[in-house]
Structure formats: structure tokens, C-alpha cells
C-alpha positions in Angstrom: 0.0 0.0 0.0 1.6 3.3 -1.0 1.9 6.5 1.0 -0.1 8.3 -1.7 -3.3 6.8 -0.5 -5.3 9.3 1.4 -6.8 6.8 3.8 -7.3 3.2 4.6 -10.0 1.4 6.4 -10.8 -2.2 7.1 -14.1 -3.7 8.0 -14.0 -6.8 10.2 -17.4 -8.1 9.4 -16.9 -8.4 5.6 -13.1 -8.8 5.8 -12.6 -6.2 3.1 -10.2 -3.4 2.8 -11.1 -0.1 1.3 -8.7 2.3 -0.3 -9.6 6.0 -0.9 -7.4 7.7 -3.4 -8.2 11.2 -4.6 -12.0 11.1 -5.5 -12.2 7.4 -6.5 -12.8 4.4 -4.2 -11.8 0.9 -4.9 -13.0 -1.9 -2.7 -11.1 -5.2 -2.5 -12.4 -8.4 -0.9 -9.6 -10.3 1.0 -9.2 -12.6 3.9 -6.0 -11.1 5.1 -4.4 -7.7 5.2 -0.7 -6.9 5.9 0.0 -3.2 6.8 3.4 -2.3 5.5 3.3 1.4 4.8 6.8 2.1 6.0 8.0 5.3 7.6 8.6 9.0 6.9 11.3 11.5 8.0 10.7 13.4 11.3 10.4 17.1 10.7 11.6 19.7 13.2 9.0 22.4 14.2 11.4 25.3 13.4 12.7 23.7 10.2 9.8 22.4 8.1 10.9 20.6 4.9 10.8 22.4 1.6 13.1 19.9 0.0 15.2 22.6 -1.5 17.1 24.3 1.4 15.7 22.4 4.4 15.8 18.8 3.2 15.0 15.3 4.3 17.1 12.3 3.2 14.8 12.2 0.1 15.5 15.8 -0.7 19.2 15.4 -0.1 19.3 13.0 -3.1 17.7 15.6 -5.4 19.7 18.8 -4.9 20.5 20.4 -8.2 23.9 21.7 -7.1 26.5 21.2 -4.5 25.9 23.6 -1.6 28.8 25.5 -0.3 27.9 24.8 3.3 25.7 22.0 4.5 24.5 21.4 8.1 23.4 17.9 9.0 21.2 17.7 12.1 21.6 14.1 13.4 24.8 12.0 13.5 23.1 8.7 12.9 23.1 6.3 9.9 21.3 8.6 7.4 22.9 11.8 8.4 26.4 10.4 8.0 25.6 8.6 4.8 24.2 11.7 3.1 26.6 14.1 4.7 29.7 12.1 3.6 28.4 11.9 0.0 28.0 15.7 -0.2 31.4 16.2 1.5 33.0 14.1 -1.2 31.2 16.1 -3.9 32.8 19.3 -2.4 30.4 20.7 0.2 31.7 22.0 3.6 29.6 19.6 5.8 29.1 20.0 9.6 27.2 17.4 11.6 25.3 18.5 14.6 24.5 15.7 17.1 22.7 15.9 20.4 24.7 13.0 21.9 28.4 13.2 22.7 29.2 10.7 20.0 28.1 9.7 16.5 25.8 6.7 16.1 25.4 6.4 19.9 24.3 2.8 19.8 27.3 1.7 17.9 30.1 -0.2 19.6 32.3 2.5 21.0 35.6 1.2 19.7 34.2 1.1 16.2 32.4 4.4 16.7 35.6 6.2 17.8 37.5 4.9 14.7 34.5 5.9 12.5 34.6 9.5 13.8 38.4 9.7 13.2 37.9 8.5 9.6 35.0 10.9 8.9 37.0 13.8 10.3 40.0 12.8 8.1 37.6 13.0 5.1 36.8 16.6 6.0 33.5 16.3 7.9 33.2 18.6 10.9 31.3 17.8 14.0 29.5 19.6 16.8 28.7 16.9 19.3 26.7 17.3 22.4 24.8 20.2 20.8 21.1 20.7 20.0 19.2 23.0 17.6 16.9 25.3 19.6 16.0 27.8 16.9 16.3 28.6 13.2 15.8 31.4 10.8 15.2 30.5 7.1 15.2 33.6 5.0 12.8 33.8 2.0 15.7 34.8 -0.3 19.0 32.9 -0.8 20.6 34.3 2.3 22.1 31.6 4.6 20.0 29.7 7.1 20.8 30.6 10.7 20.8 27.8 13.3 20.8 28.5 17.0 22.7 25.8 19.0 22.8 25.1 22.6 24.8 22.5 24.6 22.8 19.4 25.4 24.3 19.1 28.9 22.7 22.5 29.9 26.2 24.0 30.5 25.0 27.3 29.0 27.1 27.1 25.9 25.4 28.7 22.9 26.4 29.5 19.4 25.0 30.3 16.0 25.7 28.4 12.7 25.1 29.4 9.1 24.4 27.0 6.3 23.1 27.1 2.7 21.3 23.8 3.0 20.2 22.0 6.2 19.6 18.2 6.1 17.4 17.1 9.0 18.2 13.5 9.8 17.0 13.2 13.4 15.0 10.0 12.8 12.0 8.5 11.1 8.5 7.7 12.3 5.9 5.0 11.3 3.6 6.1 8.5 0.4 5.2 10.4 -1.5 8.4 11.3 -3.7 8.7 8.2 -4.6 5.0 7.7 -7.8 5.1 9.8 -6.7 2.2 11.9 -8.6 3.6 15.0 -11.9 3.1 13.2 -11.4 -0.6 13.3 -10.1 -0.8 16.9 -6.3 -0.7 16.3 -4.8 1.8 18.7 -1.2 3.0 18.1 1.5 3.0 20.8 3.1 6.3 22.0 5.6 6.2 19.1 2.9 5.7 16.4 3.6 2.0 16.0 1.1 -0.8 15.5 1.1 -3.3 18.5 1.5 -6.9 17.3 2.0 -10.3 18.8 5.0 -12.6 18.0 3.3 -13.6 14.8 2.6 -10.1 13.5 -1.1 -10.2 14.3 -2.8 -7.0 15.4 -5.7 -7.0 17.8 -8.1 -7.3 14.8 -8.3 -10.8 13.4 -6.7 -11.3 9.9 -4.9 -7.9 10.0 -1.2 -8.1 10.3 1.6 -5.5 10.4 5.3 -5.6 9.5 8.3 -3.4 8.9 8.7 0.2 10.0 5.2 0.4 11.4 5.9 -2.2 14.1 8.6 -2.5 16.9 12.2 -3.0 16.1 14.8 -1.4 13.8 13.7 0.4 10.7 15.6 -1.6 8.2 14.5 -2.7 4.8 16.0 -6.2 5.2 14.3 -6.6 8.6 11.0 -5.7 7.0 11.6 -8.1 4.1 12.2 -11.0 6.5 9.1 -10.1 8.4 7.1 -10.1 5.2 8.3 -13.6 4.3 7.7 -15.0 7.8 4.3 -13.3 8.0 3.2 -14.8 4.6 4.3 -18.3 5.9 2.2 -17.8 9.1 -0.8 -16.8 7.1 -0.3 -19.9 4.9 -0.5 -22.0 8.1 3.2 -22.7 8.3 5.7 -21.9 11.1 7.8 -18.9 10.9 10.5 -17.3 13.1 12.9 -14.3 13.1 16.0 -14.1 15.3 16.2 -10.4 15.8 19.6 -10.8 17.4 20.9 -11.7 14.0 19.6 -8.7 12.0 22.7 -6.8 10.7 23.0 -3.0 10.5 25.1 -1.3 7.9 26.2 2.4 7.6 26.7 2.9 3.8 29.5 5.5 4.1 33.0 5.1 2.7 34.3 3.0 4.2 31.2 1.1 5.4 30.4 0.1 8.9 28.5 -3.1 9.7 27.5 -4.9 12.8 25.4 -7.7 14.2 24.7 -8.9 17.7 25.9 -7.3 20.9 28.3 -4.4 21.4 31.1 -4.5 23.9 29.3 -2.0 26.1 26.1 -4.1 26.1 28.0 -7.2 27.2 29.7 -5.2 30.0 26.3 -3.8 31.2 24.8 -7.3 31.2 27.7 -8.7 33.2 28.5 -11.3 30.4 32.1 -12.5 30.4 33.5 -12.4 26.9 36.7 -12.6 24.8 37.5 -9.9 22.2 39.5 -10.3 19.0 40.4 -7.5 16.6 42.3 -7.4 13.4 43.2 -4.3 11.4 42.8 -4.1 7.6 46.3 -2.5 7.6 47.6 -6.1 8.0 45.3 -7.6 5.3 47.0 -8.1 2.0 43.9 -7.5 -0.1 43.1 -4.2 1.6 46.7 -3.1 1.2 46.7 -4.0 -2.5 43.5 -2.2 -3.2 44.3 0.8 -1.0 43.7 4.2 -2.4 44.6 7.1 -0.1 44.3 5.0 3.0 40.6 4.4 2.6 41.0 0.6 2.6 43.3 0.1 5.5 41.9 2.4 8.2 39.4 0.0 9.6 39.2 -3.2 11.5 37.2 -6.3 12.3 36.1 -7.0 15.9 34.7 -10.3 17.2 33.1 -10.8 20.6 32.7 -14.3 21.9 31.3 -15.8 25.1 34.2 -16.5 27.5 32.9 -19.9 28.5 31.3 -21.3 25.4 33.2 -19.3 22.7 29.8 -18.7 21.0 29.9 -15.5 18.9 27.9 -12.8 20.6 28.7 -9.9 18.3 30.7 -8.8 15.2 31.6 -5.3 14.1 33.4 -4.2 11.0 34.6 -0.9 9.7 36.3 -1.1 6.4 36.0 -1.9 2.7 33.0 -4.2 1.9 31.9 -4.3 5.5 28.3 -4.6 4.4 29.1 -7.8 2.4 31.5 -9.3 5.0 29.0 -9.0 7.9 26.9 -11.8 6.2 29.4 -14.4 7.4 29.0 -13.1 11.0 25.2 -13.2 10.6 25.2 -16.8 9.4 27.7 -17.8 12.1 25.5 -16.4 14.8 22.3 -17.8 13.3 23.8 -21.3 13.6 25.3 -20.7 17.0 28.9 -20.9 15.8 31.9 -20.3 17.9 34.9 -18.0 17.1 37.0 -21.2 16.7 34.5 -22.4 14.0 35.3 -19.3 11.9 39.0 -19.5 12.8 39.2 -23.1 11.5 37.3 -22.4 8.3 39.5 -21.9 5.3 39.2 -18.4 3.8 40.6 -17.7 0.3 43.8 -15.7 0.0 44.1 -12.8 -0.8 40.6 -11.6 0.3 39.2 -9.1 2.8 37.4 -11.9 4.6 40.7 -13.2 5.9 40.6 -10.2 8.3 37.4 -11.7 9.8 39.1 -15.1 10.3 42.1 -13.4 11.9 39.8 -11.5 14.3 38.2 -14.8 15.3 41.6 -16.3 15.9 42.5 -13.3 18.0 39.7 -14.1 20.5 41.9 -16.8 21.8 45.2 -15.1 21.1 46.2 -16.9 17.9 46.2 -14.3 15.1 48.8 -15.1 12.4 49.5 -11.8 10.7 49.2 -9.2 13.5 
């Protein structure tokens, strides 16, 4: 169901769904409905989107020229992906982040390296700052942002930019679907409550993807769609949410699956850690261009008693592809020794993953 639809209603008695688009109405008879309307960018009250000077991630892909100065509000996945692209195209990019670090939920060791690499590429950062006001002139004059320290220290400053990308998050696209007319109440974040098999409180109506709990990731939604269809067909379906990878599509990429080191410490779980730098990987060194391929590393976290892999984190070339091996290993309950004893072709980037697994029990070969 597309976002262009003005409203959506379902009638339990006749088990039919009704779409209203513009002035026409089309009624479809169906036994089951899956709500998968996705999400939309969150707009700041003082910076409404015009998709020309104040842009969402969608508008950031449609700018007709490279801005001289770009402010990115939000140092998460989307803000860094879009900001790094425009920096490479020549814009002077400054990222403004409320937290004291970029991508706050990221493993801190990886996040610290990520910040170093982004700074080396020319991105500027104002961490621990929030936007409390803005002036958007009607002409082509710069947009003025009023910033204030997030820790209430009293620090204030103003910042000027030609284009402002607001990347503070996304929200479920559920408000205009008319779900309340059939008894489906949204939670405090606008999401549709579901059970473990994607059922809403209304029989035969299911929900998946960005409109339900969990990470807003396309591949997570795809898996939920597959499993939901299996359940509707009378089969068994299951998703291991601990094995859903996340990827930041910057250059280099950052990818992760499972627990961070901070999460393991907070939970009191004893673990072994193994890391391996791409600087010591022959394929990365061969392909290196300006240091982009050798700045990152692979990090493996394994249970201290069982050696079962609990988390894997990669920053470097092809990280989004390499993380699939970690996802598969975790899905099947593999140990770090299982990866260490698996032959990896030479010379490949994936050898770094094997070496990191070997490092969890102090047996790396090349570092």
C-alpha cells in the first residue's frame, strides 16, 4: 500500500479493505491484510521541509547543485551517509549531534574509529549540541541555526548553512490510515502493536516493517514479510532479531550484528575480544587508495565460557558484504573457533574476519 493513498479502512465483518485515493474508491475483498506502509522522516518544528534548502534524506538526493555549506542535524546512519556523500562532492559539511558521540548505539571502539575517519575525510562535528532555533530567509541568504549545549552548560552558538539536512529519525507512517476506526490503537511512538506472529488486535490484519517495533531496516521488513506470509499460509515462521545486521553505507562502510562490547559489560556477560586491522590484510593493502581501505578493523566478541559468537563489528571496505558471514555464524550458534578453523581464500578481505576470530583466543597469524 503506497503512501499516496489518502486513507485506509478495514471492515472486520466483511473482511474487506477499502482504499480511498483522490476522488475514487476501490474496494477489494480479501481474507488477510498486511499493513506495511513504511516510515517517513521526522520534521523539526522550526525547520519544516521544503526539500530545497531544508531537506530530508529524500530531498538530499535531489539537490540540483553542490551547496557551499551544509549542516546535517543528526549524527546517525542517514545523516552520516548523506553528509559524507556531499562532502566528497565538495560541500563543507558540519554534523550537529545531540549525543556526545556519533551513532550512539554503535560499539564505542568502532564508533571512535569511525569518527576519526570521517574527520579525516573533512567532515566537521558539533557533538553534544542541539538546535533550539532557526531562521530560514525567504531569499537565498544563509539559514541561521541557534545551537545550545545538550548538557545545559549554557554554551550557545549560531551556525550558518546554505542547506540543512534534517536527519533526526523516522516515524511510522500510520497516522492517516484510519486504523482507529477498526479498533487498532497505536502506541506512544505511532507503531502498531502486534504479537509474536505479526497479528494486530483485529483478526486477519497483520503489520510488519517500519510500522511495528524494532529497527527500521529494509531487510528486517523483508524478512518479516516472508515470515508473515508463511504464518498466514499455516506454516511456522520465526525471526532471530539478534541476527539482524545493520550497515552504515559510508566510505568505508560500517557493519554490525549482535551485541556491542558496552552491552556485554552492562549485562555482566564475560567475553573474549578479538580484533584485526585491515592495515595487516594483504587485499586491503593491495586495493588501498589514499588510506581508505586500510583504516578499519574487524572485531569479534565471543562468550568467554562457550566461545559462541555474541557480536561482530566491521569498519572497512566491503563491511556490508562481509557481515553476512557473521550473521550466518550467529544464526547457527557458531563459535569463534569455528570461523578460525574455516578456510578463507587468499588474498581476500574476509581473511581479516578469520584473523579477528583467531584473536579471540590469542592466535592471530599476521598481527
